[in-house]
N, C-alpha and C positions, 0 to 999 in steps of 0.2 A: 590792869587790874589793881596794881599797887597804887596808882594815882587815884583810882576811885575809892579805895579803902582809906587812903590818907584824907581824902576829901570828906569821907564819912566821919572820920575821927574828929576833924575840925568842926563839922556840923554838930556832932554829939556834944562837944565841950561847950558850944554856944547855946545849947538848948537844955540847960540844966533843970529848967522848970517843967519840962515835959516828962510825963510818966515813962518809965522804962519800957513797958509793953507797948504803949502808944507810939513810942519812938521807933521801935522795931517795925511796927506795921507801916508807919509813915515812910521809913527809909526803904522798906521792901517795895512799896508802891512806887517810890521815886526811882528805884533801880529798874523796875519793870517799864516805867515810862521812858527811861533812857534807852533801854534795849529796843523799844518799838520805834525810835526816832533815829535821826542821823547823828551818830556819835563817831567822831574821828579821833583815833588814837594813833600816835606816832605819825601825825600828819607831816610829811616832809616839807621843809622850808624850800620855797621856789629858788632861793639863792644858793641852796646847798650844792648844786651842780656846777656853780661857777668857781673858778680858782680863788683861793684865799678865804673861802667861806667854810664854816663848820658843817660837816656832814650830818645827816639826820641821826646817825647812830651815836654821834658825839654830843648831841644836845638832848636835854630832857624831853620826855613825852609831853604832849600838850593835849588838853581836853577842851572841847567846845560843846557847851550845853545848848540844847535847842531853845529857840526863842518861843514865847507863847504863841506867836502867829503861826510858826512852823508846826508846832504841836497840834493846833486847831485844824490847820489845813490837812495834815496827815491823817488825823483821826476822822475828819469829815469825809475824806476820799475813800478810806477803807470801809466806812459805814455805808456810804451811798452805793458802793460797787455791788452790794448784795441786792439792790433793788433796780439795777439797770440791766435791761435786756438789749444786747446788741444784735442787730440783723446784718450779717455780712452779705456781700453780693452773692456768695455761694448759697447762703441760707435763703435769700430771696428767690433765687433760681429754683431751689427745691420746693419752696412753699408755693411758688406760682404753678409748678407742675402738679402739685397735689390739689390745688384749687381747681385747675383745669380738668383734672381727672374726675373731680367731684361733679363738675358741670356736665361732662360727657356721660358719666356713669348713671346719672339720675335724669338725663334728658331735660336739663334746665336751660331756659332761654339765656343766651349770652347777654341780653339786655339787663339781666338781673345784676351783672357785675358792676353796673353804673349806679345801682340803687344806694341811697344813703344808709339804709338799714344794714345792708350787707357790708358796706365800708365800716360802719360803726362796730359791727360784730368783729371784723378782722382787727380793728384797732384795739378793742377790748381784749381779744385773745392774744394779740401780739402787738403791744404798743410800738409804734414807729414803723410798722410794716404796712406798705401800700399794696393792695391786691392788684392783680393784672386787669387791664381794661378789656372791654368786650372785643376790641379789635385784636388784642393779643391772644385772647382765648380762641377766637375764630380764625387766627392766622398762624403765627409762628409757633405757639404752644400746641395747636392742633397738629401741625406737621410733626413736631417733636414727639408728642405722645403717640401718634400714628406709627412712627418709626420704631419707638420703643416697644409698642405692642406687637409689631411684626417680628421684631427680634425675639421677644418673649415667646411668640408662637413657634418660631424656628427652634428655639432652645427646648421647648416643651415636647416637641415632636421627635427630638433626637433619642434614639434607642428605645422608642416606644413601639407599640404594635402597629400593624398596617392600618392605613387610614381609610375611613368610609366617608364619602362625599355625599352631601344631601343638597338638593336644589329645590327652592320654593319661590313662588311669586305672589304678589298681591298689589293692591293699589293703595297709595299713601292717602293721607287726609286731604291732600291737594289733587287727588286723582292722578298722580304720577305712577306709571308702571314700574314696579321694583322687582328685581330678581336677586335673590340672596343665595349664597353658598356657605355651607358650614362644613367643618372638618370634625370627625369624631374618631377618637383614638384613646385606648386605655381607659374607657368609661368616662372620658371627658370630652366636651364639645367646645369648639372654637369657631367664632364667627370669622369667616375668611373675607367676604366681600359683600357689598351692597351696590347694585348697579341700577341706575335709572336708564331704562331702555329707550325712553323718548318715543319717537315716532316709528320705530322699528316694530314690525309685526312679530308677535311672539309665536312663531311656528316651531315645530319639532326640530327642524334643521337649525333654526336660530338658537334655540336652547341647547342643542348639542354642541354648537360652536363655543358657547359660553363655558359649558362644563368641560369641554376638551381643553380649553385654556387653563382651567384650574387643575386638571389632571397633570398637564405638562409642567405647571409651576410646582406642584407638590413633588413630582418625580425629579425634576432637575434642580430646583432651588433648595427644597427642603430635604431632598434625598430620601424620600419615604416612598414606599410602595402603596399604591391605591388598590385596596382589596375589593371594594364594592361601591355601588352608586344607588342611592335611594331617593325616590321622588314621590309625589302624590299619585293618584290614580286617574287623573284627567286623561282624556283620550290622546292629546298631543304629547303628554308626558309618557304614556305607554309607548307611543311611537318613538319618542326620543330614547327610551331605554333599549329599544330594538336597535337603534343606530349605535348605541354604546356597545352592545354585545357584538355587533358586526366589526366594529373598529377595535375593540379590546375583548377578544373572546375569553381571555383568562379572568376577567372581572365578573363579579356577581352583581346582578341588578334585581331590584325588587321594589314593590310599592309600599307605601306607609300603611301599616296595619291600623293605626289610630285614625287616619283619614278615612279609610274605607269603613271602619266601624261607625264613624260619625255619619257617613252617608246612609248606612243601614238604619241607624237610629232615626234619622229624618224620614226615611221611607216608612218605617213602622208608625211613627207619630203623625204622619200626614193623613189625618182622618177628619171627618165632619165634626167630631167632638172637639178636636183641637181648634178648629176654626171658630166654634162658638166660644171656647175659652179665651182665645185671642181677642175676639170682638168685645167680650165683657171686660177683660183686663185693659184693653186699649181705652175703653170709655172711662173707666175709673182712674186711669193714669193721665190722660190727656185733657179731659174736660175739667176745668178749674172747680166748678161747683161740686161735682161728684168727687173729685179728689179731696176737696175740703171736708166733705161729709165723711169720707173714709178716714181721713186723718183724725177727725174728732172722735170717731168710734174706735180708734186705736188699731186700725188695720195696717198691714205691711204694704210696701210699695209694690204694685202689680208689675210683674216681669213679662217681657215679650220675647219670642224666639228671635234669634239673630244668627245669620249664616256664618259669621266670623267668630261666634262664641259657642264652642262645643258644649253640649248638655244644657243648652239654654231652654230647650223644650221642657226638660225636667224642672228647671227653675220656674218656668211659666205655670206649669201645673201645680207646683208646690205653693206658689203665691195665691193661685185661685182657690185651692182647698183651704188655705188658711183664712181667706177673706169671705168664704161663702156665707157664713152667718152674718158678717157685716154687710154684705151686699143686700141680703134679705131685710135686715133691720133698717138700712138706709131707705130701701124702697117703701117699706111700711111707714117710715117717718115722713117721707115726702107725700105719701097719700094722705096721711093724717093732717098734714099742713096744707092740703089742697095745692100741692106743688106738682105741676104736670110737665116739668122740664125733662124728665127721664123719657127717652124714646120707648115706644111700645115694644120694639124688638129686644131691647135690653131687659125690659120687665119680663118678657116671656122666657128669656134665657134664665133669669134668676129664679123664676117659678118652676122651671122644668127640673124635677127631681131626677129624672133619668140622666140628664146631662151631668149632674153631680156624681151619680153613681158610676157612670161610664168613665168620667174623668179620673175618679179615684182608681179604677181598674187600669186605665192607661198609664197612670203615674207609676203603679207597681210594676208594670211591664217595662216601661222605659228606664226605670232604675236599674234593671238588670243590664241593659246595654250601656248605661252611664257608668256603672261600676266596672264593666269590662273595658270601657274606654279609658277610665282612670288608670287601670293597670297597664294598658298598651302605651299610654303616653308618659309613663313614669320614666325617669332616667335609668332605673335599674332593670327595665324590662329587656329580656333576651328574646331571641327567635323562638326558643323552646317555650318560653312563657306565652308568647303570642299564639302559637299553635294550640297550646293547652287551653287558653281562654276561648278560642273559637270552638274547640271540641266540646267544651262545657256548655256553650250555648246551643250547639247542635243536639246535644243529648238531654236538654232541659225539657221535661214534659210540659211545663207551663207555656212553652214557646212553640208547641206543635203547629199552631196555626201559621207561624211565620218560618217554619222549617225550610221551605223552598227559597225564601229570600235570604236566609242566613247561609244556606248552602251555596247559593249563587255568588254571594259576596266573598265567601271563604275561598271558593275555587278561583275567583278573580285575583285574590291576593296570594294564595299559598304557592310556594315553589318546592320542588322535590327536596332540595337541601334543607328546607325548613322542617320537613317531616323527619328527615334523618337526624336533625339537631334535637328534635323533641324525643325521638326514640332512644337516642344515645344519652340523653340527660338523666342523671341519677334522681332528679326530682319527680319525674313523670313516667308514666307508662301509657301506652295507647288505650284510650277508653273503649 
């Protein structure tokens, strides 16, 4: 510090023409620049350790001022470091896993990982980062994420309530037979497995063997108790539940309330009125010319019933009632233009006022079952809620004509413990 002050005194004497205030500012900036660079004070002489030479404490301190080149490089490095993002191998590993989970979670084709737009997006978000290839997403990353999810499932099931296992089956878009198992515990559901059964025949015994493997895995590996088994109400599923009861008498088995409610809605909606509505909607949906007319008139897209989409009958009737006046206007416009492309059967349905009136009544009727179905398939629905919904339908005076069908489906689903659950619930009382 003494050396620096003496140096400043010399500098001050040689700059007599500089204003005193300007000199103070100048020297303050100079000291700051020295502190930000390499300043060596009391730099030992390399010869000090040899015999006969003067030790470092015996010789005066030395000062080495930085050169302009060193100052420039030092300042440039400190400024550029703020704009450089480094991706370490560990960072890339974590980013790859997040990218892979994004692909899996949104069912995105692995081929998209090779697209230039996806790569450009990753480069803009994280310069210098190269996203994983489609082979990595479909290979090593898939295995790693699978193992992580299985471990998360095991941790989530620890110290939670007993587990309910559900089994369901369907056909994929490639017509492959799929059987899925889910675990439900503490108001949360977890996908356990998806299995392509291939050429195996899906009998009750085959489905029982699959769910038995899941029961044993949950009991032994996850160390959780399986409380109940729930399936749909297909005949072989009912038989499979009987096999579960015989093998595990302590378990509760029951059918899906939402599934049987959907079957009831389809039975009620299976009428001649619905057939006319479907025929008309199909014409204005699939015939290009009629579809173009409907679009020009501002109509909504006609909907058709679908077995795999619950409450689709309600959507079909709603689109019909919304488009009724458009259908009539289109038919009159085609007649005025001497356009006879519309089939006579379609014209007769449009002109039939009774079909419109009955379709409106059927829509009001099916909405009751659709609202009940929405309650039954909600995540928060309990057994007590399910019994209460069915009892409300049984005691609805507007559904007296369908009382026998409602009662038959209700008795097919209900179990004694469900009635006990409803009676003991503080929310409800027996109607």
